Backbone as XML, in Angstrom:
<?xml version="1.0"?>
<chain id="A" units="angstrom">
  <residue number="1" name="MET">
    <atom name="N" x="-37.991" y="15.509" z="-76.702"/>
    <atom name="CA" x="-37.357" y="16.479" z="-75.825"/>
    <atom name="C" x="-35.904" y="16.048" z="-75.591"/>
  </residue>
  <residue number="2" name="ASP">
    <atom name="N" x="-34.991" y="16.982" z="-75.662"/>
    <atom name="CA" x="-33.586" y="16.625" z="-75.500"/>
    <atom name="C" x="-33.140" y="16.734" z="-74.046"/>
  </residue>
  <residue number="3" name="SER">
    <atom name="N" x="-31.897" y="16.353" z="-73.806"/>
    <atom name="CA" x="-31.418" y="16.309" z="-72.422"/>
    <atom name="C" x="-31.316" y="17.698" z="-71.793"/>
  </residue>
  <residue number="4" name="LEU">
    <atom name="N" x="-31.020" y="18.723" z="-72.587"/>
    <atom name="CA" x="-30.987" y="20.080" z="-72.030"/>
    <atom name="C" x="-32.381" y="20.474" z="-71.550"/>
  </residue>
  <residue number="5" name="ASP">
    <atom name="N" x="-33.389" y="20.217" z="-72.367"/>
    <atom name="CA" x="-34.763" y="20.531" z="-71.953"/>
    <atom name="C" x="-35.154" y="19.780" z="-70.693"/>
  </residue>
  <residue number="6" name="ASN">
    <atom name="N" x="-34.804" y="18.513" z="-70.635"/>
    <atom name="CA" x="-35.125" y="17.710" z="-69.453"/>
    <atom name="C" x="-34.403" y="18.235" z="-68.210"/>
  </residue>
  <residue number="7" name="THR">
    <atom name="N" x="-33.158" y="18.627" z="-68.388"/>
    <atom name="CA" x="-32.376" y="19.148" z="-67.268"/>
    <atom name="C" x="-32.973" y="20.455" z="-66.765"/>
  </residue>
  <residue number="8" name="VAL">
    <atom name="N" x="-33.287" y="21.353" z="-67.684"/>
    <atom name="CA" x="-33.874" y="22.643" z="-67.293"/>
    <atom name="C" x="-35.218" y="22.408" z="-66.603"/>
  </residue>
  <residue number="9" name="ARG">
    <atom name="N" x="-36.026" y="21.526" z="-67.164"/>
    <atom name="CA" x="-37.325" y="21.239" z="-66.553"/>
    <atom name="C" x="-37.150" y="20.696" z="-65.131"/>
  </residue>
  <residue number="10" name="SER">
    <atom name="N" x="-36.196" y="19.810" z="-64.934"/>
    <atom name="CA" x="-35.935" y="19.259" z="-63.602"/>
    <atom name="C" x="-35.485" y="20.346" z="-62.628"/>
  </residue>
  <residue number="11" name="ILE">
    <atom name="N" x="-34.618" y="21.229" z="-63.096"/>
    <atom name="CA" x="-34.134" y="22.308" z="-62.242"/>
    <atom name="C" x="-35.269" y="23.254" z="-61.880"/>
  </residue>
  <residue number="12" name="LEU">
    <atom name="N" x="-36.134" y="23.553" z="-62.839"/>
    <atom name="CA" x="-37.271" y="24.431" z="-62.556"/>
    <atom name="C" x="-38.222" y="23.800" z="-61.546"/>
  </residue>
  <residue number="13" name="LEU">
    <atom name="N" x="-38.418" y="22.503" z="-61.647"/>
    <atom name="CA" x="-39.260" y="21.805" z="-60.657"/>
    <atom name="C" x="-38.623" y="21.870" z="-59.265"/>
  </residue>
  <residue number="14" name="LEU">
    <atom name="N" x="-37.316" y="21.697" z="-59.216"/>
    <atom name="CA" x="-36.628" y="21.811" z="-57.922"/>
    <atom name="C" x="-36.718" y="23.216" z="-57.372"/>
  </residue>
  <residue number="15" name="ALA">
    <atom name="N" x="-36.582" y="24.208" z="-58.243"/>
    <atom name="CA" x="-36.673" y="25.603" z="-57.802"/>
    <atom name="C" x="-38.061" y="25.918" z="-57.268"/>
  </residue>
  <residue number="16" name="ALA">
    <atom name="N" x="-39.079" y="25.357" z="-57.891"/>
    <atom name="CA" x="-40.458" y="25.624" z="-57.461"/>
    <atom name="C" x="-40.735" y="25.087" z="-56.065"/>
  </residue>
  <residue number="17" name="SER">
    <atom name="N" x="-40.067" y="24.017" z="-55.716"/>
    <atom name="CA" x="-40.289" y="23.419" z="-54.399"/>
    <atom name="C" x="-39.052" y="23.592" z="-53.518"/>
  </residue>
  <residue number="18" name="TYR">
    <atom name="N" x="-38.378" y="24.717" z="-53.687"/>
    <atom name="CA" x="-37.100" y="24.948" z="-53.015"/>
    <atom name="C" x="-37.214" y="24.802" z="-51.498"/>
  </residue>
  <residue number="19" name="LYS">
    <atom name="N" x="-36.255" y="24.060" z="-50.956"/>
    <atom name="CA" x="-36.105" y="23.907" z="-49.509"/>
    <atom name="C" x="-34.647" y="23.573" z="-49.249"/>
  </residue>
  <residue number="20" name="PRO">
    <atom name="N" x="-34.193" y="23.649" z="-48.010"/>
    <atom name="CA" x="-32.790" y="23.318" z="-47.732"/>
    <atom name="C" x="-32.438" y="21.946" z="-48.299"/>
  </residue>
  <residue number="21" name="GLY">
    <atom name="N" x="-31.289" y="21.882" z="-48.922"/>
    <atom name="CA" x="-30.832" y="20.624" z="-49.516"/>
    <atom name="C" x="-31.166" y="20.471" z="-50.987"/>
  </residue>
  <residue number="22" name="THR">
    <atom name="N" x="-31.961" y="21.387" z="-51.516"/>
    <atom name="CA" x="-32.351" y="21.308" z="-52.926"/>
    <atom name="C" x="-31.133" y="21.382" z="-53.836"/>
  </residue>
  <residue number="23" name="ILE">
    <atom name="N" x="-30.117" y="22.130" z="-53.440"/>
    <atom name="CA" x="-28.937" y="22.273" z="-54.297"/>
    <atom name="C" x="-28.268" y="20.921" z="-54.534"/>
  </residue>
  <residue number="24" name="ILE">
    <atom name="N" x="-28.307" y="20.049" z="-53.558"/>
    <atom name="CA" x="-27.686" y="18.727" z="-53.734"/>
    <atom name="C" x="-28.394" y="17.970" z="-54.849"/>
  </residue>
  <residue number="25" name="LYS">
    <atom name="N" x="-29.710" y="18.008" z="-54.856"/>
    <atom name="CA" x="-30.481" y="17.362" z="-55.919"/>
    <atom name="C" x="-30.194" y="18.021" z="-57.269"/>
  </residue>
  <residue number="26" name="ALA">
    <atom name="N" x="-30.114" y="19.345" z="-57.265"/>
    <atom name="CA" x="-29.857" y="20.083" z="-58.505"/>
    <atom name="C" x="-28.468" y="19.750" z="-59.039"/>
  </residue>
  <residue number="27" name="GLU">
    <atom name="N" x="-27.488" y="19.642" z="-58.163"/>
    <atom name="CA" x="-26.131" y="19.290" z="-58.598"/>
    <atom name="C" x="-26.118" y="17.895" z="-59.237"/>
  </residue>
  <residue number="28" name="ARG">
    <atom name="N" x="-26.878" y="16.986" z="-58.690"/>
    <atom name="CA" x="-26.967" y="15.639" z="-59.267"/>
    <atom name="C" x="-27.589" y="15.684" z="-60.663"/>
  </residue>
  <residue number="29" name="VAL">
    <atom name="N" x="-28.610" y="16.504" z="-60.818"/>
    <atom name="CA" x="-29.247" y="16.664" z="-62.132"/>
    <atom name="C" x="-28.248" y="17.226" z="-63.132"/>
  </residue>
  <residue number="30" name="VAL">
    <atom name="N" x="-27.520" y="18.251" z="-62.719"/>
    <atom name="CA" x="-26.525" y="18.883" z="-63.586"/>
    <atom name="C" x="-25.422" y="17.895" z="-63.938"/>
  </residue>
  <residue number="31" name="ASP">
    <atom name="N" x="-24.934" y="17.169" z="-62.957"/>
    <atom name="CA" x="-23.857" y="16.204" z="-63.202"/>
    <atom name="C" x="-24.301" y="15.101" z="-64.159"/>
  </residue>
  <residue number="32" name="ALA">
    <atom name="N" x="-25.526" y="14.635" z="-64.006"/>
    <atom name="CA" x="-26.041" y="13.595" z="-64.917"/>
    <atom name="C" x="-26.105" y="14.131" z="-66.344"/>
  </residue>
  <residue number="33" name="TYR">
    <atom name="N" x="-26.520" y="15.374" z="-66.481"/>
    <atom name="CA" x="-26.564" y="16.023" z="-67.799"/>
    <atom name="C" x="-25.159" y="16.111" z="-68.401"/>
  </residue>
  <residue number="34" name="LEU">
    <atom name="N" x="-24.200" y="16.572" z="-67.616"/>
    <atom name="CA" x="-22.839" y="16.725" z="-68.136"/>
    <atom name="C" x="-22.183" y="15.391" z="-68.471"/>
  </residue>
  <residue number="35" name="ASP">
    <atom name="N" x="-22.544" y="14.351" z="-67.738"/>
    <atom name="CA" x="-21.964" y="13.035" z="-67.996"/>
    <atom name="C" x="-22.332" y="12.480" z="-69.366"/>
  </residue>
  <residue number="36" name="GLU">
    <atom name="N" x="-23.354" y="13.052" z="-69.989"/>
    <atom name="CA" x="-23.755" y="12.609" z="-71.324"/>
    <atom name="C" x="-22.781" y="13.068" z="-72.409"/>
  </residue>
  <residue number="37" name="PHE">
    <atom name="N" x="-21.889" y="13.986" z="-72.071"/>
    <atom name="CA" x="-20.994" y="14.579" z="-73.054"/>
    <atom name="C" x="-19.553" y="14.120" z="-72.817"/>
  </residue>
  <residue number="38" name="GLN">
    <atom name="N" x="-18.878" y="13.823" z="-73.916"/>
    <atom name="CA" x="-17.493" y="13.361" z="-73.857"/>
    <atom name="C" x="-16.562" y="14.459" z="-74.339"/>
  </residue>
  <residue number="39" name="GLY">
    <atom name="N" x="-15.464" y="14.641" z="-73.667"/>
    <atom name="CA" x="-14.467" y="15.613" z="-74.091"/>
    <atom name="C" x="-14.724" y="16.988" z="-73.524"/>
  </residue>
  <residue number="40" name="TYR">
    <atom name="N" x="-13.655" y="17.741" z="-73.450"/>
    <atom name="CA" x="-13.720" y="19.069" z="-72.859"/>
    <atom name="C" x="-14.672" y="19.986" z="-73.619"/>
  </residue>
  <residue number="41" name="GLN">
    <atom name="N" x="-14.521" y="20.075" z="-74.928"/>
    <atom name="CA" x="-15.314" y="21.033" z="-75.692"/>
    <atom name="C" x="-16.809" y="20.729" z="-75.615"/>
  </residue>
  <residue number="42" name="ALA">
    <atom name="N" x="-17.157" y="19.462" z="-75.655"/>
    <atom name="CA" x="-18.571" y="19.093" z="-75.579"/>
    <atom name="C" x="-19.151" y="19.439" z="-74.214"/>
  </residue>
  <residue number="43" name="ARG">
    <atom name="N" x="-18.411" y="19.157" z="-73.164"/>
    <atom name="CA" x="-18.910" y="19.471" z="-71.814"/>
    <atom name="C" x="-18.985" y="20.976" z="-71.594"/>
  </residue>
  <residue number="44" name="ARG">
    <atom name="N" x="-17.989" y="21.691" z="-72.092"/>
    <atom name="CA" x="-17.997" y="23.151" z="-71.950"/>
    <atom name="C" x="-19.201" y="23.735" z="-72.691"/>
  </residue>
  <residue number="45" name="ALA">
    <atom name="N" x="-19.476" y="23.240" z="-73.869"/>
    <atom name="CA" x="-20.640" y="23.716" z="-74.634"/>
    <atom name="C" x="-21.933" y="23.399" z="-73.889"/>
  </residue>
  <residue number="46" name="ALA">
    <atom name="N" x="-21.999" y="22.224" z="-73.276"/>
    <atom name="CA" x="-23.187" y="21.834" z="-72.517"/>
    <atom name="C" x="-23.383" y="22.762" z="-71.307"/>
  </residue>
  <residue number="47" name="MET">
    <atom name="N" x="-22.283" y="23.098" z="-70.640"/>
    <atom name="CA" x="-22.360" y="24.025" z="-69.509"/>
    <atom name="C" x="-22.870" y="25.387" z="-69.968"/>
  </residue>
  <residue number="48" name="ASP">
    <atom name="N" x="-22.310" y="25.879" z="-71.059"/>
    <atom name="CA" x="-22.716" y="27.188" z="-71.576"/>
    <atom name="C" x="-24.196" y="27.190" z="-71.964"/>
  </residue>
  <residue number="49" name="ALA">
    <atom name="N" x="-24.645" y="26.118" z="-72.604"/>
    <atom name="CA" x="-26.047" y="26.027" z="-73.015"/>
    <atom name="C" x="-26.963" y="26.040" z="-71.788"/>
  </residue>
  <residue number="50" name="LEU">
    <atom name="N" x="-26.589" y="25.319" z="-70.752"/>
    <atom name="CA" x="-27.393" y="25.276" z="-69.537"/>
    <atom name="C" x="-27.442" y="26.647" z="-68.873"/>
  </residue>
  <residue number="51" name="LEU">
    <atom name="N" x="-26.304" y="27.298" z="-68.786"/>
    <atom name="CA" x="-26.272" y="28.636" z="-68.175"/>
    <atom name="C" x="-27.113" y="29.631" z="-68.977"/>
  </residue>
  <residue number="52" name="ARG">
    <atom name="N" x="-27.046" y="29.547" z="-70.308"/>
    <atom name="CA" x="-27.868" y="30.438" z="-71.150"/>
    <atom name="C" x="-29.353" y="30.208" z="-70.907"/>
  </residue>
  <residue number="53" name="GLU">
    <atom name="N" x="-29.739" y="28.949" z="-70.810"/>
    <atom name="CA" x="-31.153" y="28.634" z="-70.570"/>
    <atom name="C" x="-31.615" y="29.175" z="-69.218"/>
  </residue>
  <residue number="54" name="LEU">
    <atom name="N" x="-30.801" y="28.996" z="-68.200"/>
    <atom name="CA" x="-31.192" y="29.457" z="-66.868"/>
    <atom name="C" x="-31.166" y="30.972" z="-66.748"/>
  </residue>
  <residue number="55" name="ALA">
    <atom name="N" x="-30.447" y="31.639" z="-67.635"/>
    <atom name="CA" x="-30.364" y="33.106" z="-67.615"/>
    <atom name="C" x="-31.536" y="33.786" z="-68.323"/>
  </residue>
  <residue number="56" name="LEU">
    <atom name="N" x="-32.335" y="33.023" z="-69.056"/>
    <atom name="CA" x="-33.466" y="33.618" z="-69.742"/>
    <atom name="C" x="-34.425" y="34.255" z="-68.736"/>
  </residue>
  <residue number="57" name="PRO">
    <atom name="N" x="-34.965" y="35.430" z="-69.075"/>
    <atom name="CA" x="-35.843" y="36.129" z="-68.119"/>
    <atom name="C" x="-37.002" y="35.268" z="-67.608"/>
  </residue>
  <residue number="58" name="GLU">
    <atom name="N" x="-37.608" y="34.491" z="-68.491"/>
    <atom name="CA" x="-38.735" y="33.667" z="-68.046"/>
    <atom name="C" x="-38.302" y="32.569" z="-67.074"/>
  </residue>
  <residue number="59" name="ARG">
    <atom name="N" x="-37.041" y="32.157" z="-67.172"/>
    <atom name="CA" x="-36.505" y="31.174" z="-66.221"/>
    <atom name="C" x="-36.120" y="31.865" z="-64.909"/>
  </residue>
  <residue number="60" name="GLN">
    <atom name="N" x="-35.494" y="33.027" z="-65.013"/>
    <atom name="CA" x="-35.064" y="33.756" z="-63.818"/>
    <atom name="C" x="-36.242" y="34.100" z="-62.913"/>
  </residue>
  <residue number="61" name="ALA">
    <atom name="N" x="-37.389" y="34.325" z="-63.502"/>
    <atom name="CA" x="-38.578" y="34.642" z="-62.712"/>
    <atom name="C" x="-38.970" y="33.472" z="-61.813"/>
  </residue>
  <residue number="62" name="ARG">
    <atom name="N" x="-38.496" y="32.275" z="-62.142"/>
    <atom name="CA" x="-38.854" y="31.079" z="-61.366"/>
    <atom name="C" x="-37.731" y="30.634" z="-60.431"/>
  </residue>
  <residue number="63" name="ASN">
    <atom name="N" x="-36.658" y="31.418" z="-60.360"/>
    <atom name="CA" x="-35.518" y="31.104" z="-59.502"/>
    <atom name="C" x="-35.910" y="31.351" z="-58.041"/>
  </residue>
  <residue number="64" name="ARG">
    <atom name="N" x="-35.757" y="30.343" z="-57.217"/>
    <atom name="CA" x="-36.087" y="30.466" z="-55.798"/>
    <atom name="C" x="-34.861" y="30.128" z="-54.968"/>
  </residue>
  <residue number="65" name="GLY">
    <atom name="N" x="-34.673" y="30.877" z="-53.912"/>
    <atom name="CA" x="-33.604" y="30.579" z="-52.977"/>
    <atom name="C" x="-32.207" y="30.703" z="-53.548"/>
  </residue>
  <residue number="66" name="GLY">
    <atom name="N" x="-32.074" y="31.425" z="-54.664"/>
    <atom name="CA" x="-30.760" y="31.569" z="-55.271"/>
    <atom name="C" x="-30.241" y="30.274" z="-55.882"/>
  </residue>
  <residue number="67" name="LEU">
    <atom name="N" x="-31.147" y="29.365" z="-56.222"/>
    <atom name="CA" x="-30.744" y="28.055" z="-56.755"/>
    <atom name="C" x="-29.908" y="28.178" z="-58.020"/>
  </residue>
  <residue number="68" name="PHE">
    <atom name="N" x="-30.290" y="29.054" z="-58.918"/>
    <atom name="CA" x="-29.552" y="29.169" z="-60.185"/>
    <atom name="C" x="-28.128" y="29.666" z="-59.946"/>
  </residue>
  <residue number="69" name="GLU">
    <atom name="N" x="-27.974" y="30.570" z="-58.989"/>
    <atom name="CA" x="-26.638" y="31.063" z="-58.672"/>
    <atom name="C" x="-25.780" y="29.946" z="-58.066"/>
  </residue>
  <residue number="70" name="LEU">
    <atom name="N" x="-26.393" y="29.116" z="-57.257"/>
    <atom name="CA" x="-25.669" y="27.971" z="-56.693"/>
    <atom name="C" x="-25.288" y="26.974" z="-57.778"/>
  </residue>
  <residue number="71" name="ILE">
    <atom name="N" x="-26.164" y="26.793" z="-58.749"/>
    <atom name="CA" x="-25.851" y="25.919" z="-59.878"/>
    <atom name="C" x="-24.690" y="26.500" z="-60.679"/>
  </residue>
  <residue number="72" name="GLU">
    <atom name="N" x="-24.694" y="27.809" z="-60.860"/>
    <atom name="CA" x="-23.589" y="28.449" z="-61.575"/>
    <atom name="C" x="-22.262" y="28.206" z="-60.854"/>
  </residue>
  <residue number="73" name="LEU">
    <atom name="N" x="-22.258" y="28.315" z="-59.533"/>
    <atom name="CA" x="-21.037" y="28.028" z="-58.768"/>
    <atom name="C" x="-20.620" y="26.570" z="-58.941"/>
  </residue>
  <residue number="74" name="HIS">
    <atom name="N" x="-21.579" y="25.682" z="-58.941"/>
    <atom name="CA" x="-21.277" y="24.257" z="-59.147"/>
    <atom name="C" x="-20.658" y="24.048" z="-60.526"/>
  </residue>
  <residue number="75" name="LEU">
    <atom name="N" x="-21.201" y="24.715" z="-61.536"/>
    <atom name="CA" x="-20.654" y="24.572" z="-62.893"/>
    <atom name="C" x="-19.235" y="25.126" z="-62.967"/>
  </residue>
  <residue number="76" name="LYS">
    <atom name="N" x="-18.954" y="26.175" z="-62.243"/>
    <atom name="CA" x="-17.582" y="26.699" z="-62.222"/>
    <atom name="C" x="-16.629" y="25.677" z="-61.612"/>
  </residue>
  <residue number="77" name="ARG">
    <atom name="N" x="-17.059" y="25.021" z="-60.542"/>
    <atom name="CA" x="-16.227" y="23.974" z="-59.931"/>
    <atom name="C" x="-16.031" y="22.817" z="-60.914"/>
  </residue>
  <residue number="78" name="ARG">
    <atom name="N" x="-17.105" y="22.420" z="-61.554"/>
    <atom name="CA" x="-17.011" y="21.320" z="-62.528"/>
    <atom name="C" x="-16.107" y="21.707" z="-63.698"/>
  </residue>
  <residue number="79" name="HIS">
    <atom name="N" x="-16.143" y="22.958" z="-64.111"/>
    <atom name="CA" x="-15.281" y="23.413" z="-65.201"/>
    <atom name="C" x="-13.815" y="23.267" z="-64.809"/>
  </residue>
  <residue number="80" name="ARG">
    <atom name="N" x="-13.495" y="23.685" z="-63.603"/>
    <atom name="CA" x="-12.104" y="23.535" z="-63.147"/>
    <atom name="C" x="-11.691" y="22.072" z="-63.155"/>
  </residue>
  <residue number="81" name="GLU">
    <atom name="N" x="-12.609" y="21.192" z="-62.763"/>
    <atom name="CA" x="-12.304" y="19.768" z="-62.744"/>
    <atom name="C" x="-12.059" y="19.220" z="-64.152"/>
  </residue>
  <residue number="82" name="ILE">
    <atom name="N" x="-12.897" y="19.620" z="-65.101"/>
    <atom name="CA" x="-12.730" y="19.065" z="-66.449"/>
    <atom name="C" x="-11.505" y="19.639" z="-67.143"/>
  </residue>
  <residue number="83" name="VAL">
    <atom name="N" x="-11.113" y="20.846" z="-66.781"/>
    <atom name="CA" x="-9.882" y="21.403" z="-67.349"/>
    <atom name="C" x="-8.715" y="20.489" z="-66.990"/>
  </residue>
  <residue number="84" name="HIS">
    <atom name="N" x="-8.657" y="20.074" z="-65.742"/>
    <atom name="CA" x="-7.577" y="19.183" z="-65.303"/>
    <atom name="C" x="-7.737" y="17.775" z="-65.886"/>
  </residue>
  <residue number="85" name="LEU">
    <atom name="N" x="-8.954" y="17.325" z="-65.994"/>
    <atom name="CA" x="-9.224" y="15.977" z="-66.493"/>
    <atom name="C" x="-8.806" y="15.818" z="-67.950"/>
  </residue>
  <residue number="86" name="PHE">
    <atom name="N" x="-9.059" y="16.847" z="-68.750"/>
    <atom name="CA" x="-8.814" y="16.728" z="-70.189"/>
    <atom name="C" x="-7.529" y="17.395" z="-70.646"/>
  </residue>
  <residue number="87" name="GLN">
    <atom name="N" x="-6.629" y="17.697" z="-69.738"/>
    <atom name="CA" x="-5.342" y="18.270" z="-70.141"/>
    <atom name="C" x="-4.424" y="17.196" z="-70.647"/>
  </residue>
</chain>
C-alpha cells in the first residue's frame, strides 16, 4: 500500500469518528503525507492526487462534519506556503 492509500485510509477513519478537533488530526496526516515529497511539482501533484481521491463519490459518502472541505482549505493554505518556499 502506498502513502496516498494510507493517507486516504487515515482520513476516512477520522471522518468516521468525527468530533470537534478532528481537523487538527487530519491536518497532521495530510502534512505528514506532503512531507514525503520534495520540490514544488511533486508536492503539488501529491495535493492534486489527494483531492482527487477524496472527491470520489464512494469517498464523499463517508465525509462527516465537512472534514473533506476543511482538508481542502488546509491544502490551499499549504499550496500558498509551498509557492513561497520554492520560489
